[in-house]
VOKE-108482 format. One record per residue: x, y, z of N, C-alpha, C in turn. Coordinates in steps of 0.02 Angstrom, whole numbers, plus 50000, padded with zeros to 5 digits. Each point is the difference from the previous one (the first is absolute). Last residue first. Layout:
N
XYZXYZXYZ...
! end
This chain:
456
489494844549609499535001550040499075003549984502914994549958499524998249946499304997150017502355016950100499734993650005499124999049957502255016449931499515000050048499734995150013502605010749923499284997249974499524998550073502075018349884499704995950062499304997149968502175004949825499255001650030499894997550063502305005649808499494995750078499475002750017502044998549771499415005550032499544995350066502625000549842499674997450086499305004150018501974996549755499385004850028499624994650053502524995149861499424999550027499515005550039502024999249800499745003950057499414996750016502264987549854499485005949979499765001750089501264977150006500125005049981499325004249970500544982850155499854996749942500415005749958499655006250207500474994550009500124998649902498715024350036499974992350015500534994950006499615027250080500264994349943499894994350024498225019250067500644998650022500254995349939497665015150118500354999149916500704999450055497395003450107500614999750014500554997049931497625008250125500054996549961500695002349993497694996150180500695002949971500224997149950497405005250156500664993849992500705002849979497705010450056500314997350063500534996149967498815010949848499504995250030500434997150058500975018349892499485003350027499164992950018502494997249925499995002950074499185002250029500354991549766500214994850045499705002850068500175016549841499324996449992500104994850073501625012449925499595003850057499354997050006501934989349869500215000350058499315003950052499715000349767500014994350006500194998750095500255021949866499424997350020499754993550033502135004249930499905003450070499245001050008500694989849811500394993550068499825005050049499465010849768499794994450029499914996750084500785019049872499785001350069499904993850002501105006349796500375000450065499615001250049499074997649785499915007550035500794999050041499554982249759499955003450078500035006550040500264988949769499335003650015500025000750083501704992949852499534993250010499285003350037502155013549956499564998049931499604994750010501155006850202499395005349961499724998249917501654985350125499244999550039499615006249971502134997149895499524994750016499595000750029501405017250024499804999649941499464994849964501045000450258499535004349959499585001549935500944982250180500195000049943499655007149962499684995650201500664997450018500375002449939498265016950099500014993449956500814996050004498255017350149500524996049998500034994749948498075015950073500415000949955500764998749980498994998850251499665002149934500365000949949500804980350173500085006849979499405002849960500694977050056499455003050035499935009049987502184986249970499474996149968499095002849984502535005850117499465005049958499484997649959501544986550106500195005450042499175003149992501014986549837499554994850050499695005850032501645007149867499304998349963499724997850027501965000950117499775006549990499475000549956501354980250003499615002450067499675006250009499604987649793500825001450002499705003250100498744979549815500035006150040500725003550049499334977849803500105003650069499945011049980498984984749802500755000550016499845001450079498284980649908500395008149985500495001350029498504982750032500534998949984500505004549970497745001850167500184995149944500645000849983497835002950196500665000449982500124996949941498095005950204499924999949928500865001049977498244994150204500714999449967499914999949961498295001250219499915000949930500845000949993498474993150231500575003449954500244997849920498264999750270500054999649916500685002549962499574993150259500075006649971500134996949927499654987850201499535003250004500155005549965501724985450014499775000950048499385006350010500714993649764500515000350053499655002550077499254991049759499845001950039500504999450040500135002549730499984997250056499665001750058500655003349717499355002750048499784994950071501685008449737499874993650043499605005150055500935001649756499485003850026500064991850047502115007549821499374994750034499825001950048501255003149745499505003150057500074995950038501824998849770499474997150060499865006050042501144999049747500214999550055499404998550058500405004749743500134992850031499985001450054500285023149941499764995849973499984993250008500555017150211500234998949934499644994149944499155017250211500264993449967500194998949943499245018750106500464999850022500464993549965497465008149969500465005349989500864997350007498374987250103499964999649934500615003149976499535003450224500334995949971500064997449918498685017350090500795001850001500494994649985497564996449996500215006349947500565000850009499334987150185499874998149941500365002649928499705013350206500354995050020500144994349924498065015650000500745002649994500434994350020497994994150016500254999249942500565004049975499204994950231500274992349952500135003349932498995016150127500844999550040500164994649957497795003349946500475006949994500534998750009498304988450092500314995349916500585006049979499055004750209500594993850001500084997949939498265018449997500815000050036500404996250005497874994449938500305004249950500765002050019498714987750160500094996249947500525004049948499815003650260499805005149960500174993749913499914989450258500435004749974499415003149904500434982150239499405005649997500445004649952500334970949998500155008050022499505003449992500734970949967499795007250009499805006150020501034974549879500095006250038499685004650017499804971249932499625007550001500405005050039501324978549897499574999950039499645008550007501294990449826499394998350010499705002350041502115011349901499904993950033499174999149996501635012049830499355001650030499774993150050502265005849839499774996750047499355003450051501325001949716499695001250072499804995950027501435008949798500034994550053499835004650048500315005049736499835002050052499814993950042501575007749786499594994150037499885000950073500455012649756500385002350055499664992350047499735012249747500264993750023500625000550061498375017049926500755000149996500394993950028497704999449960500065005549963501065001149979498784988050180500064997049956500155004749935499515008050184500734997150021500054994749941498065014750000500495004549994500574994950016498034991050033500215001949920500465001749986499584995350237500144993349941499875002849920499165011850210500735001449978500444994649948497575000350104500315006249980500465002149969499584980050116499765000049924499935006949979501114997450214500324993849939499515001249922499065013950202500745001649983500224996749947498234988950088499775006749972500495004149978500534982350154499744998149942499965004749938500205006750232500634995249973499944998649924498145008650142500415005449960500704996949982498574985950089499735001749946500395006249978500964991650199499764994949950499965002749930499695012950209500345000949953500254994949950497785006650102500174995949990500815000349965498315017950158500204999449948500494990749989498385021450127500164992350000499994997849929499945027150028499684995950023500384991050002500215031249956500264993750032499414994250015500835024149882499324995350013500174990850010501015028150021500194990649992499284997150017501355026849951499364996450021500234993149980501625018950078499774996949942499434991650018501115019050136499545002749999499664995349910502315007350139499534992650047499174999249971501965014749888499805001550069499524996850028501264990849855500615004850025499485003550057499014988149823500254994750069500355003850043498895013649815499694994750036500424996750075501235008949824499895004150041499294997950044500804984549840500715002950056499535003750033498754998049834499794993150035500464999650047500035017349844499365000950031500284994350069501634999649816499935004050054499575000450033499614988349844500414994550028500135005750058498725007749820499734995650061500264997050067501045011249815499485005850060499814996750029501184989049844500425002550033499515003850056499114990449838500224992950035500375004650062499155012249823499574998450037500234995550064501325007949815500145004350053499224998050052500494985449825500545001550065499845001550031498275000749822500114996650058500524998250035500305015649832499555003650030499824992650078501584995849817500065002250033499735004150072498944989049827500564994350031500345003850066498575009649850499794997550031500344994950057501185011549804499695005050057499594997450051500894984849817500465002750065499625005150032498374995149838500264995250051500595002250043499285011649810499725001250052500094994650069500474997849767500295003250022499875004250067498724981849874500864997550010500445006150046497695004549934500254996550071500614998050034499645021249828499944995749977499864994250085500495022449864499684999850064499854993249976502655006449877499025000250007499764997850058502295011249992499704993050019499345001249970501165019049971500734994550010499564995350000498775022250042499934993549926500704994849980499515017350180500595002149955499684996149930498844994250210499895006449980500455002249948500524979050078499435001249978499775004149975502055001150102500194996049940499204999549974499955008450226500115004149950500034997049917499544986050211499575004349949500115004649963501674985950067499414998349946499615002150001501415009650125500414997149974499524998449919499265002550229500175005649989500134999549922500014980950112499305003150006500085005149950501934991350103499774997549945499565002049967500485011050188500245000849959500014997449934498964993850193499885005349991500305003149941500554980750112499264998349973499845007149931502275002850160499994996049936499224997049968500115012050211500245007449926500134994349953499364993550214499445002549978500265000649919501444990050149499574995649954499475003649972501435014950102500384993949953499514996249987499365011450184499985006949947500484994749936499774987650185499435001649975499895006049924502284994950118499654994949979499344999849975500825017650128500335000549956499654991949939499055003750216499865005249974500424997249917500674988550170499244995249958499855007549974502015005350105500284994449948499224996649961499835014250186500395004549965500024994749917499224989950212499485005849986500405003549915501504986850138499284994949921499655005749999501405008450136500344999149950499634996649957499165004250197499825007449975500754997649927499624983050164499505001949977499915005149968501944996350108499854993049934499205002149983500535014850163500375002249960500024994349935498754994950182499675007849986500615001349931500664979950147499235002149955499845004249970501635003350139500344994949938499504999749963499355012150196500355004149975500464994549933498864988850154499625003249972500275003449935501364988450149499714996549950499325001849972501065012950155500824999649960499604995949940498785001750204500065008849944500404998349943500084983150156499315000849985500015005949952501624996450138500234995249930499155001449956500225011950198500485003149951499954996349949498804992750183499705006349977500455002449941501044981250120499374998249974499555005449972501615008050134500284997649953499454998149955499185009050177500225003749965500564998649953499114984250173499495003249950500275005149964501764982550086499375003050012499415002749961502944995549988499364994950013499465004450039502305006449847499855001150049499344993050008500855022949836500284994150010499774997450071499215016249782499834998150074500224994250004500085018049814500394994450014500064999350059498415008149777500265001150065500214994450029499355010649732499944994650038500225001650088499095011049737500355002150072499804992850023499495005749769500694997750013500304999950085497875011649874500014992450016500484996550023499325026149965500664994850005499704995050046498355016949970500384996949910500404996450007498865010750226500165004749925500204996849945499434988750199499325002149966500205006349955502054988250091499384996349946499255002349983501505010450160500354999549922499634997149943499085000450247500095007549946500185000449944500354978850116499415001249969499745007749974502284997650111500014995149945499304999049963500255012150211500215002649950500194996749941499064989650184499495007549958500465003049964501214980050109499214999849934499565004249984502055006250132500264996249938499184997349949499705006950216500195006349978500224998549943499514982950148499335003449961500155006449962501934988150109499824996349936499325003449979500955009950168500295000749954499794994549949499285003350239499695003249942500404998949926501094991650197499324997149982499605002549951501965011150072500204990749967499334997649986499875020550095500465001449930500124993449982499085000650232499345002749926500325000049941501684997850196499594993749956499365002049950501445018150103500404993049934499464993449986498875017050128500305003649932500574994549969499564996050227499304999349967500245001449937501855003550127499854993649983499564998849955500185024250074500624996049957499974991849981498575007350175499645003949939500614999049948500614991450216499444994649982499665005349913501845012150122500204992949984499404996249964499525018850112500215002449935500404991949949499005001050223499584999149943500295002649949501224996250174499884992949981499305001849930500945016850117500694994949975499524994849950498915013350136500035005949939500624995649962499524993250202499424997949989499995004249901501514999650211500074992649952499495000849939500155020350113500655000349964499854992649977498625004950162499825004649945500625000249952500314987650204499354998249962499865002449950501635011850123500034990849975499575000049950499375017850121500305002349949500484992749977498644996250188499785001149943500345002149942501254999850184499674990650000499465000549932500895020550117500484997949967499784992249960498415011050121500045005149957500684996449936499524991050212499544998949962500105003349951501475005450142499994992650015499604997249926499605021750095500364998449967500444994849990498205001050151499845002849929500424999449955500584995150206499524992649977499805002349931501295013850158500564995449971499694994149957499565022150143499464997349931500464997249945500765006350223499484997250013499634999849934502464996850009499605005949997499204995450018502384988750072499655001649945499225003150011502615005950107499394992750006499545002849946502495008949952499374999450029499424996750015502724997949973499644999349985499365000450031502125015450067499544993049988499624998849956500795022450072499824996950041499764993949982500775010549803500145004650055499474995950038500784983749820499415006150008500075002350068502004989749842499754997750073499725006950005500864981849796499755007950018499565001050072501974984449851499574999150049499595009450009501664980649785499945006850060499474999350036500544986649826500705006049989499805003750036499194973049952500115006350042500405004750006499044982449799500465002550036499995005250055498614992149811500054997250052500665000450032499485015949818500134993949971500124994150074499805018850122500295002249943500124993849941498695010350264500234995049957500125004249917499765005150275500185002449949500264995749952498474999350265500694997549921499765003349943499305010250265499734995949929500684999649951499964999950290499985004749929499694996549957500374992650237499585004249988500105005049948501314983750045499414997049999499445005350004502355008150026499784999049923499404995049997500805008350214499695004949946499974997149940500794986050138499525001150034499735003949968501974996449963499784994249968499065000450010501675022750011500214993750003499054995249986501815017849891499425001550020499774993050018502375016349941499544995750002499514999750037501095020149880499834996750060499944994849990500055018549848500754995250008499814994950061498565021450018500284997449936500704996249995498755013250162499634993750026500404993749925500165024750046500394998550044499934991849983498655015049891500734998249953500414997450054497265001449991500505001150042500804997449967498014995149896499855005350002500465004250038500794978949867499585001950072500105005049969501024979549864499485008250027499734999950054501534981849955500185004549925499535006150024500734979050154499585005849998500245002149954500614975750049500195008150007499505005549990499894974549987499635002450055500365005849997500304986249804500254997650058499955002650067498925004549795500084994350023500354996550046499155027650014500254993749945499984995950010498225020150085500794995150021500154994549938498545021650078500174996649952500544996750011498005013150150500784999549990499854995349930498185020750055500234991450012500554999749996498885021549979500384998350063500054993050012499595009149745499875003450056500294997650066499974995549738500164994450083499625001050054499305006849727500364999250060499874997950055498844997849779500474998749996500655000250078497184997649945500465007150029500864993049986497204996850010500494996849945500635005749995497835001150147500455004549986500284998949942498384988550114499985002849942500035002249965500154993650266499594997649942499875003449948502095002250166499254999749999499704999049930502384995950071499474994650044499145005049995502105012349929499904998250083499624993750032500545014749802500254991549984500024998950075500405025749978499584996749958500354991450008501095021350091499684996250042499484996249958502485005249926499275002349984499444997650056502574995549911499835003850089499225001350019500784992449769500134995550073499685001650031499825010449784499475001150073500304993150033501504999249804499365005850001499494995850062502544991949996499484999649976499385005549996502324995250141499755005549956499364998449949500684984150152499905006150040499855006549966500434979549904499504999150003499875006350038502264994849895499555004649987499225000750012501004975250018500385006649973499825005849983499334973350034499855005550029500105009650003500174978749810500215001950069499555005250038499484990849770500554995750008500405001150097498235013849835500865002150004500384993950036497794997249927500145003749955500845001650014498764987450155499954997149938500315001749940499605010750202500544996150010500154995949941498035014750029500795005349998500604993849981497684989650038500155001349926500655004849986499404995250225500164993449953500145000249934499065019550134500764996550031500384994249944497495004149968500695007449985500644997350004498154985050109500165001049926500455005549965499495001550236500534995149967499864998049938498705017450037500645001350041500654995449953497724994749995500055003949954500705003950003498914986650177500064995049926500585004249956499355011950219500354996249985500234995749941497975011550004500545004649992500764994850001497934993450058500204999549916500525003150005499454985650185500025004049996500245001449930500174980750145499255001749985499715005449972502184990450049499515002950059499585003749979501524987849860500075007450001499515001750063499904975349951500735003550009500045006450005498044992649952499914999050076500845001150019499225003049755499635003950068500155000350073501004985349821500135007250021499915004950020499094978249980500745000050030500235007250009497934997149901499794998450044500955001150056499765000849753499695006450033499994998450102500794982349846500415004649987499745005350059498574983049968500544999050056500585003750002498035003549813500005001450099500474996750057500385000249752499815004250031499865000450067500194977849924500635002949990499835007950018498254987549985500414997750061500605004750019498605004249809499515000750062500494997150054500684994649768500025006550036499855002950062499394977749951500745000550015500255006950004497664994649956500154997750069500724999750012499235009849795499555004450046500364996150092500284988949774500315004950020499925003550054498774980249960500844999350020500275006850017497715001549891500024999750070500804999350034499655003149764500055004750037500074996450082500214981649868500615005249981499885006850047498214985249978500664997250054500485006049998498105004049835499864999950086500784999150036500114999349777500075004850027499835000350063499834979149909500565002450014500265008350012497844990749956500164995750085500825002649990498895007049814499645000450049500424998850078500474989249780500485007150010499465004350063499454976849970500555000950005500375007550007497785000949905499894995550090500734999950014499825001149765499915006850038499934999250080500494982049857500455005050006499945005750048498304982549977500674998750046500425004449985498515001849845499615002050072500584997250063500324997849770500055007150024499625002750055501184973249944499495004549984500085008850020502264983349946499535003250067499475003549964
! end
């Protein structure tokens, strides 16, 4: 359920429960107040006296000793408004059998009262059972002149009580609903604070459906991406330091040997230093290319290019290398013209990386195939060989920076470990893609796709 509907539902529930509580409590309390008011003759004093007598019976279980109760013979409790006294005064108290148990006149105690007199009495009830009757002096009085005001006062009291009860329930319910609805927000806020403090392992657990669940899932994906990026950043920093340290160490060793006179100063002994300097230059240039691609600032000199010519040029450039390793280079550059809008130098750089990688891992007397096809308006280059296949982990990390399936072999061949990462970035910068997978016939196949344009 979406946040909008949850909020609307919560508001509606609070309103309905509040109104329902007011209705129920008002009806019940108003009924009780009116019945008690009318039943006690509309006088607050008799109502208070009846309550006191009922409490007395509930505490003692009988009317025994009522005559000796404090203020039993006082003149208070005569139905005067606001007295609130426990005194019976000049009224008669009759038990459930109609026998007088209290009277200001001792001669009347123990006498049976008539049914007519009982009809003018006030019932005294305990636990729903009639335990006695209160006979006001002179009978039930007529309704007083201010009966309307007194009744309105009682109704207002009942309404106020209902409003207080319903308001309390509504506030409690609102707090509960607000806590439930805002809990995901609090969890997200706390997790975001922890992340801002550097803890990228924070995740939130938000169940259900709706915007908050989607937000929680997005947050978790973002946190996962940030954590992985931080791991990659640290690994890349270590890799760069490692890649820089090796050439620098070799250069330093040769320079110290030249300074100490161990090696004579000639072109032969300067060549290893120059080679390591070239290695550093390639590494720095590759890092610069990746940085520009990541920032979206890689300048591409795009123009209309025929992929057939690119395919044939690639074959011509790498034929000498393949022949030197006794590797057969099979090609299938179809005759149909395939046009793309691309930077020719960068596109050639992609294919050079793929071909160099294929030659590096193709065994002697092996083979490499380079094909170009048109699949639904997309130009597709495939480069594959009969070299060793890669494990699942190696395939998943194939385009990671500085990753080498065979580190010692790749470093010895002069690779920086950035070639495939750069190739994929360049492919994506051209609106295409670059993927790698194990070929059914053995080896690894790299697939480069580029969107074609019409020859107009």
